[in-house]
C-alpha atoms as one frame of an Amber mdcrd trajectory, in Angstrom:
protein
  60.636  96.926  32.640  64.297  97.817  32.576  67.277  98.295  35.002  70.223
 100.432  34.753  73.576  99.227  35.042  76.437 101.597  35.633  80.243 100.389
  35.810  82.650 102.978  37.235  86.194 102.513  36.041  89.481 105.103  36.669
  89.155 106.668  33.428  85.146 106.322  32.102  81.843 105.547  33.678  79.484
 103.409  31.278  76.235 103.037  31.679  73.527 100.869  30.224  69.530 100.341
  29.965  69.391  96.574  30.148  66.256  94.239  29.601  64.899  91.294  31.623
  66.962  89.067  29.166  70.111  90.809  29.852  70.147  92.796  26.609  71.579
  96.399  26.367  68.746  98.825  24.938  70.805 101.843  25.217  74.210 102.774
  26.474  76.348 105.947  27.342  79.859 106.878  28.767  81.437 109.866  30.402
  84.864 110.828  31.951  85.458 109.753  35.214  86.020 112.877  37.374  88.248
 110.334  39.729  89.559 112.895  42.055  86.231 114.680  42.666  83.566 112.420
  44.548  80.787 114.820  44.292  81.242 115.454  40.878  81.505 111.652  40.314
  78.018 111.250  41.954  76.858 113.911  39.661  78.114 112.417  36.729  76.356
 108.900  37.668  72.905 110.478  38.307  73.261 112.238  35.063  74.030 108.919
  33.141  71.243 107.250  35.018  68.690 110.058  34.141  69.492 110.116  30.460
  69.529 106.170  30.175  65.942 106.141  32.024  64.413 108.971  30.047  61.117
 107.723  28.922  61.368 104.211  30.028  60.049 102.102  33.051  63.097 101.336
  35.337  62.842  99.210  38.324  66.420 100.134  39.819  69.967 101.229  39.281
  73.145  98.686  39.837  76.419 100.423  40.164  79.657  98.440  39.779  82.881
 100.097  41.219  86.368  99.186  41.754  86.898  98.578  45.424  85.740  97.216
  48.828  81.968  97.377  49.103  80.385  96.602  52.431  77.948  94.046  53.187
  74.910  96.309  52.908  76.100  97.229  49.467  75.852 100.666  50.250  79.286
 102.070  51.031  82.578 101.715  49.262  85.258 101.116  52.036  87.897 101.507
  49.740  88.779 102.360  46.166  92.362 102.166  45.161  92.272 103.908  41.904
  89.371 106.663  42.937  89.151 109.005  46.104  86.990 106.998  47.920  87.483
 106.019  51.628  84.192 105.024  53.546  82.186 106.633  50.889  78.502 106.439
  51.330  77.859 106.423  47.837  74.386 104.755  48.005  73.262 107.395  50.067
  74.528 110.284  48.084  73.095 108.680  44.894  69.703 107.925  46.778  69.342
 111.651  47.557  69.303 112.540  43.786  67.449 109.376  42.208  63.973 107.974
  43.091  65.105 104.549  42.288  66.278 101.620  44.216  70.073 101.444  44.244
  72.680  98.724  45.025  76.473  99.232  44.896  78.550  96.230  43.829  81.993
  95.478  43.477  83.077  95.477  39.439  84.252  91.917  39.526  81.268  90.538
  41.236  79.016  92.225  38.429  81.299  90.909  35.681  81.117  87.342  37.130
  77.229  87.668  37.774  76.875  88.642  33.928  78.687  85.459  32.852  76.793
  83.396  35.266  73.491  84.549  34.129  74.232  85.070  30.306  77.692  84.000
  29.494  80.151  81.348  29.984  78.832  80.359  33.338  75.645  79.619  32.211
  73.948  76.336  33.578  76.322  76.177  36.511  75.523  76.526  40.007  79.271
  76.864  41.289  81.602  79.266  39.615  84.554  81.463  40.185  85.839  84.177
  37.706  89.068  85.655  37.584  89.695  89.166  35.653  92.979  89.461  34.227
  93.702  93.030  33.631  95.763  96.005  35.325  95.279  93.560  38.621  93.706
  90.461  39.051  90.017  90.629  40.021  87.757  87.814  41.362  84.280  86.574
  42.222  82.825  83.339  43.787  79.481  82.085  43.060  77.850  79.294  45.122
  74.829  77.576  44.990  73.630  80.121  42.382  74.496  83.037  45.005  77.310
  85.618  44.846  79.591  85.168  48.052  79.897  88.551  49.795  81.300  87.218
  53.148  80.533  88.621  56.473  82.020  92.010  55.753  81.083  92.259  52.045
  84.496  91.798  50.794  84.746  88.220  49.682  86.285  87.009  46.243  89.554
  89.301  46.380  91.220  86.321  44.628  94.083  88.400  43.475  95.097  88.953
  46.769  95.745  85.184  47.819  99.526  84.685  48.730 101.277  82.503  46.237
 104.626  83.256  46.996 105.935  83.452  50.870 107.991  86.823  51.136 107.286
  87.314  47.405 106.925  90.501  45.416 105.543  93.571  46.918 101.740  94.259
  45.992  99.741  97.329  45.738  97.691  96.153  48.665 101.038  96.464  50.855
 101.695  92.645  50.953 104.155  90.553  49.533 103.681  87.838  46.954 100.056
  87.989  46.171  98.850  86.517  42.703  98.319  89.786  41.268 101.915  90.332
  41.439 102.560  87.534  39.391  99.198  86.803  37.331  98.315  90.407  36.245
  98.301  92.216  33.038 101.015  94.651  34.722 103.050  91.547  35.945 103.035
  90.561  32.209 104.377  93.784  31.022 106.923  94.048  33.559 108.250  90.277
  32.478 108.207  91.358  28.977 110.425  94.404  29.721 112.739  92.702  31.710
 113.074  90.181  28.860 113.635  92.832  26.466 116.283  94.442  28.746 118.059
  90.948  28.991 120.942  89.641  26.427 118.759  86.364  25.792 117.878  85.656
  21.842 114.248  84.948  23.049 113.825  88.778  23.755 114.777  89.881  20.478
 111.149  90.646  19.044 110.373  92.458  22.348 113.593  94.405  21.876 112.396
  95.610  18.281 109.214  96.467  19.403 110.400  98.427  22.099 113.030 100.344
  20.081 109.897 101.362  17.689 108.476 103.912  20.684 111.316 103.904  23.261
 109.189 101.910  25.677 107.525  98.746  25.564 103.794  98.804  26.093 101.081
  96.403  26.584  99.700  96.600  23.149 103.059  95.978  21.493 103.285  92.872
  24.139  99.926  91.720  22.697 101.251  92.051  19.104 104.064  89.919  19.851
 101.756  87.331  21.185  99.537  87.378  18.093 102.829  86.900  16.286 103.437
  83.922  18.540 106.682  85.346  19.163 108.481  82.697  21.672 109.654  85.176
  24.197 105.988  86.603  24.434 104.669  83.028  24.523 107.056  82.184  27.195
 106.109  84.950  29.806 102.079  84.492  28.904 102.669  80.888  29.604 104.490
  81.624  33.027 101.720  83.866  33.861  99.052  81.081  32.882 100.783  78.833
  35.053 100.729  81.097  38.267  96.672  81.417  37.354  96.287  77.622  37.092
  98.153  76.773  40.326  96.151  79.378  42.264  92.883  77.919  40.798  94.166
  74.335  41.830  94.112  75.887  45.314  90.991  77.401  45.288  89.464  74.063
  43.896  90.599  72.750  47.521  88.505  75.203  49.165  85.495  76.075  46.933
  85.313  73.101  44.654  83.795  75.148  41.718  82.243  73.510  38.510  83.812
  76.190  36.251  86.350  79.051  36.139  85.809  81.750  33.812  88.633  83.979
  32.707  88.047  87.463  31.958  89.596  90.971  31.682  91.914  92.435  29.080
  94.538  89.683  28.836  92.082  87.133  28.243  91.957  88.153  24.863  94.770
  85.773  24.001  92.397  82.941  24.488  93.916  79.298  24.306  97.633  80.802
  24.081  96.768  81.896  27.787  94.033  79.388  28.622  95.986  76.344  27.734
  98.805  77.044  30.111  96.238  77.854  32.941  94.675  74.394  32.627  98.063
  72.434  32.480  99.194  74.097  35.554  95.694  73.629  37.275  95.725  69.825
  36.507  99.612  69.854  37.729  98.698  71.119  41.176  95.292  69.575  41.459
  95.213  67.836  44.879  93.971  64.076  44.605  93.975  64.467  40.811  92.597
  61.269  39.364  90.032  60.847  42.175  87.893  64.022  41.573  86.159  65.843
  38.910  87.882  68.253  37.056  86.248  71.540  36.848  86.037  73.415  33.208
  88.119  76.540  32.506  86.718  78.862  30.109  87.029  82.299  28.517  84.512
  84.828  29.234  82.035  85.787  26.671  81.366  89.481  27.770  84.170  92.082
  26.493  83.298  95.473  27.667  79.470  95.094  28.720  80.003  92.609  31.739
  80.071  95.522  34.548  76.876  97.085  33.320  74.986  94.082  32.450  75.732
  92.184  35.863  75.316  95.380  37.670  71.800  95.770  35.951  70.697  92.129
  36.664  71.843  91.950  40.127  69.593  95.098  41.188  67.009  93.259  39.252
  67.612  89.918  41.139  67.752  92.096  44.641  64.150  93.500  43.997  62.625
  90.006  43.209
């Protein structure tokens, strides 16, 4: 029997019908009515009904960016959507005759990697998703770590610089402010605005459209532009240092790096690995974890959410 996975993003809602082996059988997408919670419920219900039509479906897993409570029922806070203490599961359950769970999107992506991707074969895994922000998830003894209130794994909000840059969460010095795609673009703009020779290519790309974009920075990275590689390495160093600190607490066997910035591959992973080793407590006297690129690209959220509801139903 199948399960349905839904991944709610700021601009689109993706859905998939997933088989017991994590394979997508059918998929669909709609735009996200981000400012209208009731319309968002209706959009998810329509997607589920479309994907489930003609199939036996066990349940529905819904992944969303935000804080999900310990009951996996209510969205406490979602930064990019109009959700504050939203009883999302109850609203969906009123319109769908299927078991439903709600899951944080980074947790869902991590579960897909753990079950079917880069985390296969491990029992202790950490995932960092490097995109607009820095998402995180922790798997311990083969189980998702959710914490006492359901919102464990917000690794992007580890404080790495006391009194550092202001983060969107309201605090200063969070990893997200130094290790995200947003931070990478900001650093690229600052380098382009400087008189340094190493910023020449970024200045050229900026002149083409008037304002530097993430896509242009990625172009410069693929060209092996020294300036772009330098800021990417700096981003990787922050992530590697954070992973070393996490190792002291969680002792994972593998860290999986996902999100849009991970498309840079070893150009990002190698600086992460170097910084991890440089800051690893008691290096040389303990096992060293693996740092791997995520294997899923765009489907991790739907596959993970679908498999989590299957696991929850036994």
